[in-house]
C-alpha positions in Angstrom: 83.7 337.9 154.7 80.0 337.3 154.0 78.8 337.2 150.5 76.6 340.2 149.5 72.9 339.4 149.1 70.3 341.2 147.1 66.5 341.4 147.6 64.4 340.1 144.7 60.9 338.9 144.1 59.5 335.9 142.1 56.0 336.2 140.7 53.6 333.7 139.1 49.9 334.0 138.4 47.0 331.9 137.4 43.5 333.3 136.8 42.5 332.0 140.2 45.7 332.2 142.2 48.7 334.5 142.3 51.9 334.7 144.3 54.8 337.1 144.7 57.6 335.7 146.9 60.3 337.9 148.4 63.7 336.4 149.0 67.4 337.3 149.5 69.8 335.7 147.0 73.5 336.0 146.6 74.7 338.8 144.3 75.3 337.2 140.8 72.2 335.0 141.0 70.4 334.3 137.7 66.7 334.7 137.2 66.3 330.9 136.8 68.3 330.3 140.0 66.1 332.7 141.9 62.9 331.1 140.6 64.2 327.7 141.8 65.3 329.1 145.2 62.0 330.7 145.8 60.2 327.4 146.0 57.3 328.8 143.9 57.0 325.6 141.9 55.8 323.8 145.1 52.9 326.3 145.3 51.7 325.7 141.7 51.2 322.4 139.9 52.7 322.3 136.4 55.3 325.1 136.5 58.1 324.0 134.3 60.8 326.4 135.4 63.4 324.9 133.0 61.3 325.8 129.9 59.2 328.7 131.1 59.7 332.2 129.7 61.0 334.6 132.4 60.8 338.3 132.6 61.7 341.3 134.8 59.0 343.9 135.1 57.2 342.8 131.9 60.3 342.4 129.7 61.3 338.9 128.6 64.8 337.9 129.6 67.2 335.0 129.3 67.0 332.6 132.2 70.7 333.3 132.8 70.1 337.0 133.3 71.9 338.1 136.4 69.6 339.9 138.8 69.9 343.3 140.4 68.7 344.3 143.8 64.9 345.0 143.6 64.3 342.9 140.5 61.0 341.0 140.2 61.3 337.8 138.2 58.1 336.9 136.5 57.3 333.4 135.3 55.1 333.5 132.2 52.6 330.8 131.4 52.6 329.4 127.8 50.0 331.0 125.5 46.9 328.9 124.8 46.2 330.7 121.5 48.3 333.0 119.3 47.1 336.5 119.9 47.4 337.5 116.3 45.2 334.6 115.2 42.6 335.5 117.9 42.5 339.1 116.5 42.1 337.9 112.9 39.3 335.6 113.9 37.5 338.3 115.8 37.9 340.7 112.9 36.5 338.1 110.5 33.4 337.6 112.7 32.8 341.3 112.8 33.1 341.6 109.1 30.7 338.7 108.6 28.1 340.3 110.9 28.4 343.6 109.0 27.9 341.8 105.7 24.9 339.8 107.0 23.2 343.1 108.3 23.8 344.7 104.9 22.2 341.7 103.2 19.0 342.0 105.3 
């Protein structure tokens, strides 16, 4: 008897290039296994699948998460800057501008 397969997608994006690959995997395949099987790392230099954060439709998951039919595995890039720190710096700049306008 043939092993049951499910349809999944693997997605990765850079600012200048994106890919969503469709593939059939055996039922019981993990997110990391599907990412490996997709061959997406051959299309993008620098993807570290072993250490990348993975998600399904915007929700971070464990690499061992077993996929369901129709899931889209997303490979997330590491953050360059902490979003909280970026917001704090932006708020400080706005506060400085307001203070300098009031001083004029």
